[in-house]
C-alpha positions in Angstrom: 1.6 -14.6 -46.6 1.8 -11.9 -44.0 -0.7 -8.9 -43.9 1.8 -6.2 -45.0 3.1 -8.3 -47.8 -0.4 -9.0 -49.2 -1.3 -5.3 -48.9 1.7 -4.1 -50.8 1.3 -6.7 -53.6 -2.4 -6.1 -54.1 -1.8 -2.4 -54.4 1.0 -3.0 -56.8 -0.9 -5.3 -59.0 -4.1 -3.2 -59.1 -2.3 -0.1 -60.0 -0.2 -2.0 -62.5 -3.3 -2.8 -64.6 -3.3 0.8 -65.7 -0.1 0.1 -67.6 -1.6 -2.6 -69.8 -2.1 -1.7 -73.5 -4.0 -3.3 -76.4 -7.8 -3.8 -76.6 -8.2 -3.1 -72.9 -9.1 0.4 -71.9 -6.5 1.9 -69.7 -7.4 1.6 -66.0 -6.6 4.3 -63.4 -6.7 2.9 -59.9 -8.7 5.2 -57.6 -6.2 5.5 -54.8 -6.3 8.9 -53.2 -3.2 10.6 -52.0 -4.5 10.7 -48.4 -4.8 6.9 -48.5 -1.0 6.4 -49.0 1.4 6.1 -46.1 -1.3 4.4 -44.0 -0.6 2.7 -40.7 -0.7 -1.1 -40.8 -1.0 -2.9 -37.5 -0.4 -6.6 -36.8 -0.7 -8.3 -33.4 -3.0 -9.8 -30.7 -3.6 -8.9 -27.1 -3.2 -12.1 -25.1 -2.4 -12.9 -21.5 0.3 -15.2 -20.3 2.7 -14.5 -23.0 4.9 -11.9 -24.7 2.7 -9.8 -26.9 4.3 -8.5 -30.2 2.8 -5.7 -32.3 4.3 -4.8 -35.7 3.7 -1.3 -37.1 4.4 -0.5 -40.7 3.3 2.0 -43.4 1.9 1.4 -46.9 4.3 2.6 -49.5 3.8 4.4 -52.8 4.5 2.4 -56.0 7.9 2.8 -57.5 8.6 3.0 -61.2 10.7 -0.1 -61.1 7.8 -2.1 -59.9 10.1 -4.5 -58.1 7.8 -5.2 -55.2 7.8 -3.9 -51.7 9.4 -4.5 -48.3 7.7 -3.3 -45.2 8.3 0.3 -44.2 8.4 -0.3 -40.4 7.3 2.4 -38.1 9.9 3.5 -35.4 9.5 5.8 -32.5 5.9 5.1 -31.8 4.3 4.8 -28.4 2.4 1.6 -28.0 0.5 0.2 -25.0 -2.3 -2.2 -24.1 -4.9 -0.4 -22.0 -7.7 -1.8 -19.9 -11.0 -0.3 -18.9 -10.0 -0.8 -15.3 -7.1 1.7 -15.7 -4.4 -1.0 -16.3 -1.7 -0.3 -18.9 1.1 -2.4 -20.4 3.6 -0.3 -22.2 5.4 -1.9 -25.1 9.2 -1.7 -25.7 10.2 -0.8 -29.2 12.8 -2.5 -31.4 12.9 -1.3 -35.0 9.1 -1.4 -35.7 8.5 -4.3 -33.4 6.8 -3.5 -30.1 6.6 -6.1 -27.3 5.2 -6.3 -23.8 4.7 -9.1 -21.4 1.1 -9.6 -20.0 0.8 -11.9 -17.1 -3.0 -12.1 -17.0 -6.0 -10.3 -18.4 -9.2 -9.9 -16.4 -12.2 -11.6 -18.2 -14.6 -8.8 -17.4 -12.3 -6.0 -18.4 -12.2 -4.5 -21.9 -8.8 -4.0 -23.5 -7.6 -2.0 -26.5 -4.3 -1.3 -28.2 -3.3 2.4 -28.0 -0.8 3.8 -30.6 0.7 7.3 -30.9 2.8 8.0 -33.9 3.4 10.7 -36.5 1.2 13.1 -34.5 -1.8 10.8 -34.6 -3.5 8.6 -32.0 -5.0 5.2 -32.9 -6.9 2.7 -30.9 -8.5 -0.7 -31.4 -12.0 -1.2 -30.4 -12.3 -2.2 -26.7 -13.1 -5.9 -26.2 -13.2 -8.5 -23.5 -10.7 -11.3 -23.9 -12.1 -14.5 -25.3 -11.4 -17.8 -23.5 -10.0 -20.6 -25.6 -10.8 -24.3 -25.2 -8.1 -27.0 -25.1 -7.4 -29.0 -28.3 -8.9 -32.4 -28.0 -7.0 -34.0 -30.9 -4.6 -33.4 -33.7 -3.9 -36.1 -36.2 -2.5 -36.8 -39.7 -4.6 -38.6 -42.2 -3.6 -39.9 -45.7 -6.7 -40.7 -47.8 -4.8 -42.7 -50.5 -1.2 -44.0 -50.8 -0.4 -41.2 -53.3 -2.1 -38.3 -51.5 -0.6 -35.8 -49.1 -1.0 -36.1 -45.3 -3.8 -33.8 -44.0 -3.4 -32.4 -40.5 -6.8 -32.4 -38.8 -7.7 -30.5 -35.6 -10.6 -31.1 -33.2 -11.0 -28.5 -30.4 -12.4 -29.6 -27.1 -16.2 -29.2 -26.3 -16.9 -25.5 -26.8 -17.6 -23.2 -23.9 -20.6 -21.8 -25.8 -22.2 -24.7 -27.6 -25.3 -22.8 -28.3 -23.6 -20.2 -30.6 -21.1 -20.2 -33.4 -17.5 -20.5 -32.3 -14.5 -19.1 -34.3 -10.8 -20.1 -34.0 -7.5 -19.4 -35.5 -4.6 -21.8 -35.6 -0.9 -21.5 -36.1 1.8 -24.2 -35.9 5.4 -24.9 -35.2 7.1 -28.0 -36.6 10.2 -30.2 -36.1 11.4 -33.0 -38.2 14.2 -35.5 -38.2 17.0 -35.3 -40.8 19.7 -37.8 -41.7 23.0 -37.2 -43.4 23.4 -38.5 -47.0 25.9 -41.1 -46.0 27.7 -42.5 -42.9 31.3 -43.6 -42.3 30.1 -46.6 -40.2 32.6 -45.7 -37.6 35.4 -46.3 -40.1 38.4 -44.3 -41.2 41.6 -45.0 -43.1 44.7 -44.7 -40.9 47.7 -43.4 -42.8 50.2 -44.6 -40.2 49.1 -48.2 -40.3 47.8 -48.0 -43.9 44.6 -49.8 -43.2 41.0 -49.1 -42.3 40.1 -48.9 -38.6 36.8 -48.9 -36.7 35.7 -46.6 -33.9 37.4 -43.7 -35.5 36.2 -40.5 -37.0 32.4 -40.4 -36.8 30.2 -37.4 -37.8 26.7 -36.8 -36.4 24.3 -38.3 -39.0 21.0 -37.6 -37.3 19.6 -34.2 -36.5 16.5 -32.0 -36.4 15.1 -28.9 -38.2 12.5 -26.5 -37.0 10.1 -24.2 -38.8 7.1 -22.1 -38.1 4.0 -22.1 -40.4 3.6 -18.8 -42.2 -0.2 -18.9 -42.6 -2.9 -18.3 -40.0 -5.7 -20.8 -40.5 -9.2 -20.0 -39.3 -12.4 -22.0 -38.9 -16.0 -21.6 -37.8 -18.3 -24.1 -36.1 -21.5 -23.1 -38.0 -21.7 -26.3 -40.0 -20.9 -28.7 -37.2 -23.4 -30.5 -34.8 -23.4 -28.7 -31.4 -21.2 -26.0 -32.8 -18.3 -28.4 -32.2 -15.6 -28.5 -34.9 -14.5 -32.0 -35.7 -11.4 -33.0 -37.6 -11.0 -29.7 -39.6 -8.1 -29.7 -42.0 -5.7 -26.9 -41.2 -2.7 -27.8 -43.4 -1.1 -30.6 -45.3 2.3 -32.1 -46.1 3.2 -33.7 -49.4 4.0 -37.5 -49.2 7.4 -36.9 -50.8 8.3 -34.0 -48.5 11.6 -34.3 -46.6 9.8 -33.5 -43.4 8.1 -37.0 -43.5 11.1 -39.1 -44.5 11.7 -40.2 -40.9 9.7 -38.6 -38.1 7.8 -35.3 -37.9 6.3 -33.4 -35.0 4.0 -30.4 -35.0 2.6 -28.2 -32.3 -0.7 -26.6 -33.1 -1.6 -23.3 -31.3 -5.3 -22.5 -31.0 -7.0 -19.2 -30.1 -10.6 -18.4 -29.9 -11.4 -15.3 -32.0 -14.5 -13.1 -32.6 -16.7 -13.3 -35.7 -15.3 -9.9 -36.8 -11.7 -11.2 -36.6 -12.7 -14.3 -38.4 -14.2 -12.3 -41.3 -11.2 -10.1 -41.3 -8.9 -13.1 -41.7 -11.0 -14.5 -44.5 -11.0 -11.2 -46.4 -7.2 -10.8 -45.9 -6.6 -14.3 -47.2 -8.7 -13.5 -50.3 -6.7 -10.3 -50.9 -3.5 -12.2 -50.5 -4.3 -15.2 -52.7 -6.1 -13.5 -55.6 -3.6 -10.5 -55.7 -5.0 -8.2 -58.3 -8.0 -10.1 -59.5 -10.9 -8.0 -60.9 -12.9 -8.5 -57.8 -10.2 -8.5 -55.2 -10.9 -6.1 -52.4 -8.5 -3.3 -51.9 -6.7 -3.4 -48.5 -8.6 -0.2 -47.6 -11.8 -2.3 -47.9 -10.7 -4.9 -45.4 -12.7 -4.9 -42.2 -10.8 -3.4 -39.2 -11.4 -2.7 -35.6 -8.8 0.1 -35.5 -9.5 3.8 -35.9 -7.6 7.1 -35.7 -8.8 9.3 -32.8 -7.3 12.5 -34.0 -8.2 12.7 -37.7 -10.0 10.9 -40.5 -6.9 9.0 -41.5 -7.5 5.3 -42.2 -5.7 2.4 -40.6 -5.3 -1.2 -41.7 -5.3 -4.3 -39.5 -7.2 -6.0 -36.8 -6.2 -6.5 -33.1 -7.8 -9.5 -31.4 -8.0 -10.1 -27.6 -7.6 -13.5 -26.0 -7.7 -14.6 -22.4 -5.4 -17.6 -23.3 -4.1 -19.8 -26.1 -3.9 -23.6 -26.1 -1.5 -25.9 -27.8 -1.2 -29.6 -28.6 1.8 -31.6 -30.0 1.4 -34.5 -32.3 3.8 -36.9 -34.1 3.8 -38.5 -37.6 6.0 -41.5 -38.2 7.0 -42.4 -41.8 6.2 -46.1 -41.2 2.6 -45.2 -40.6 2.1 -43.6 -44.0 2.9 -44.1 -47.6 5.9 -41.8 -48.0 7.8 -41.6 -51.2 11.5 -40.9 -50.7 12.8 -39.2 -53.8 15.7 -41.3 -55.0 19.2 -39.7 -55.2 22.1 -40.8 -57.3 25.1 -42.1 -55.3 27.3 -39.0 -55.1 30.2 -40.7 -53.4 33.5 -41.4 -55.2 34.1 -45.1 -55.8 37.6 -46.5 -56.4 38.1 -50.0 -57.8 41.4 -51.9 -57.0 42.1 -49.1 -54.6 45.8 -48.9 -53.5 47.2 -47.4 -50.3 48.4 -44.4 -52.4 44.8 -43.9 -53.6 43.5 -43.8 -50.1 46.1 -41.2 -49.1 45.2 -39.1 -52.1 41.5 -39.2 -51.1 42.4 -38.1 -47.6 44.5 -35.2 -48.8 41.5 -34.1 -50.9 39.5 -33.8 -47.7 37.4 -36.9 -48.3 36.4 -39.6 -45.8 36.2 -43.4 -46.1 32.6 -44.6 -46.2 32.8 -48.2 -47.6 35.7 -50.8 -47.6 34.6 -53.8 -49.6 37.5 -56.2 -49.7 37.0 -59.4 -51.7 40.6 -59.9 -52.8 40.9 -63.3 -51.2 38.2 -64.6 -53.7 39.1 -65.6 -57.3 38.7 -62.3 -59.3 38.0 -60.4 -56.1 38.9 -56.8 -55.7 39.0 -53.9 -53.3 36.3 -51.3 -53.7 36.2 -48.2 -51.6 33.7 -45.3 -51.4 34.6 -41.7 -50.3 32.5 -38.7 -49.3 33.0 -35.1 -48.3 32.2 -33.9 -44.7 29.2 -32.0 -46.1 27.7 -35.3 -47.2 28.5 -37.1 -43.8 27.8 -34.4 -41.2 24.0 -33.7 -40.9 24.8 -30.2 -39.6 25.7 -29.2 -43.1 22.0 -29.6 -43.9 21.1 -26.9 -41.5 20.2 -29.4 -38.8 21.1 -29.3 -35.1 22.1 -32.4 -33.3 20.8 -32.0 -29.8 17.6 -34.1 -29.6 14.6 -32.0 -28.6 13.3 -32.7 -25.1 9.9 -33.6 -26.4 11.1 -36.0 -29.1 10.6 -39.2 -27.0 7.2 -38.2 -25.8 5.4 -39.6 -28.8 7.3 -42.8 -29.1 5.3 -46.1 -28.8 5.8 -48.0 -25.5 
C-alpha cells in the first residue's frame, strides 16, 4: 500500500468511528481544520538514476465515504539542493516531478526543496548513504505445502560496528504458457484434411510486475551487524508465477534509522487502518518541514549515494508447486465429418487434436477445437519476446 493511500484510508476509518451507534459513545475525531489539505511527499534522493517525487494533498472526507484517490499537486517548483550550491531542478508532469542526478558527493548534504501554494518546504539536509552489494537472494520452501520465501543477504556491511538499516523493492518476471497448443496442425478446407506446419500461435510468453510494498530491515539482531537470509516477501506454491519459471530482481538501498522508523510506522498505519491505537498520519515521523509557516507536512525523503540490485531465478522443478487443475475447455467432436470441421472453422475455432483410429475395429475420429484466446499466450497479457536476461540463470 502506498503512503498516500494509507493516509487517506486511516483518516477515513478513524473519522468514520464517529458514525457508529449503539452502546458505544459517539467519537469525534480531533482533526483540526488547519490539518486538512496537507502536503504529502513521496520520493528518495539518489544518484545515478532518475529521481521521482510525488506531491499530493490530504483530502477532506466526503459524505459518500467511498474512499479517496490522491489529489496530486501541480504547478509546484521542486529541486534537489546540495550544501555545495548544486541544484537539480525537477520537471513536472501532473503531480510527478522528476530529475536525473548523475552523482552525489559523499561529503555534501542534500535536501528536497518544494515551493507550492505560497509555502516553502524542505527536507532535513543529509549526506547520501552508501549501499552494499547484495551477496545472495534465494527462494526457500520449508515444507512441500508451504509458500516459497524469498530471502536476502546483503554483503558485508560498510559499518560492522553499528546497526545498519535497509529498504528493498523488487521487480518480477515469470513465464506463461497458453492453455492449449495446435501442435503445428490445422485443417485445410481445400484438401479437406489436417496438415502440419501450418497455423501456429505463440504459446510461451512472459509477464512483468513490480512489488507494491517497500520492505525494511535492521541488523540489530544479527552477529556483526550483518543481516543473513532475511525474508522480504513470499510466493504461494499454487501461484501462477511459479508454474514454470520465475525471476525476480531485488533492489537494495541503505537507509537511516529515522527512515527505517518512518517506514515501520507507515506500515503500521497502513495495515491496521483505523485500529484503536493506530497512529494518525500526522503522528508519523517526518524529516520535512514548512519554512514559511507552521503548516504540517507528511512524508520522508531519504538520500542515497547508490542502490544495488541482484537477480535470481526460481524453477518449478526445484520446488513443490501445485498447479491448479483446469477443466478441459476445448470442444471435442466424436465421429467428426469434414462438414463438422468446416463448421468449427467458420465459428473461429482452431484444430488442436486429430485422433483418428478409424482403421481399428470400432475406431473413430475424435477432434478437439479451441479459440485463439486459448491458443495465443498474448491473450493472457503476456509478451512473446524472451527477456535478454532469461537464459542467464539456466543451468550449464
